[in-house]
Structures are given as C-alpha cells and as structure tokens.
N, C-alpha and C positions, 0 to 999 in steps of 0.2 A: 982668603977664607973669611966669611963674615963672622963677626963676634956674636956670641950668645947674649940675647937681651935678658937680663935678670932683673929688670926694674919692676916687674909685676910679681916676682916670686914672693916677696914679703906679704903682700895682701892676699895672695892665693893661699899660702900656708896658714896665715892668720884666720882667714875665713873658713878654711877646712877644719882647723882645730876647734873653732867656735861651733861649727855645725856638728861635729862629732860629739862635743860636750853636750850640746842641747839634745841631740838624739838619744844619747845614753841617759841623760837625766829624765827624759820623757819615758824611756823604756823602764827605768828603775822605779819611777813614780807610780807605774801601773800595778806593781806587785803589792799584795796585801800581806803584811807580816803580823804575826800574833803579838798582842800587847804584853802578855805575861806567859812566856813559854815555861812549862813545868815539865820536869823529867817524868817519863812514864815508868811505871813499875814493871820490871822484867818478869816478876813472878806471875803477874796476871796474864802475860802473853803466852805462857806455857800451855800447849794443847796436846792432848793425847792422840797419837796416831795408831792405827791398827797394826802397823808393822813394828812398833816399839814393844809390843807385848810378846812377840815370838822371835826366835832366833832364825835367821835365814842366811843362806849361803848361796852365792852365785858361782857356778862352776864354769871355768874357762875351758873351751874345747881342748886346749893344749895341755891342761893339767889332768885330764882324764886318763885313766890307764889305757894302754894300747890293747886292741882286740885282735 
C-alpha cells in the first residue's frame, strides 16, 4: 500500500486559512455601522390600532354549543 503524501498539507491549510481570513475581512469591511447608536424611545413607537378599542372574541367551532 502506498503511503499518503502529507508534504503539501501545511501549505494547503495555511493558504486556506489566510484566504478565509481575507474573504471575511472584505465582507465585514463592506458593512456600514452607525457612529453613535442611541436607544430609541419605546413610548414614541406606540401606535393606536382599531382593534385595541373594542373587545373581540374568536369562537372556535368546537366550543360552540351543539345544535
């Protein structure tokens, strides 16, 4: 049985690692992040919905009385 030649494994793994690092750095560098993120007020996001003003109930067919 011939032996497995592992002489090129080091350079292959090293080049793959460097390539992945470069690719991820390029992908991350394309994102734009805000300089000063500020928390948003939750009170300003409250919106009135028409169904909040009235009481509604959904009847399941199984909960209705038998006829």
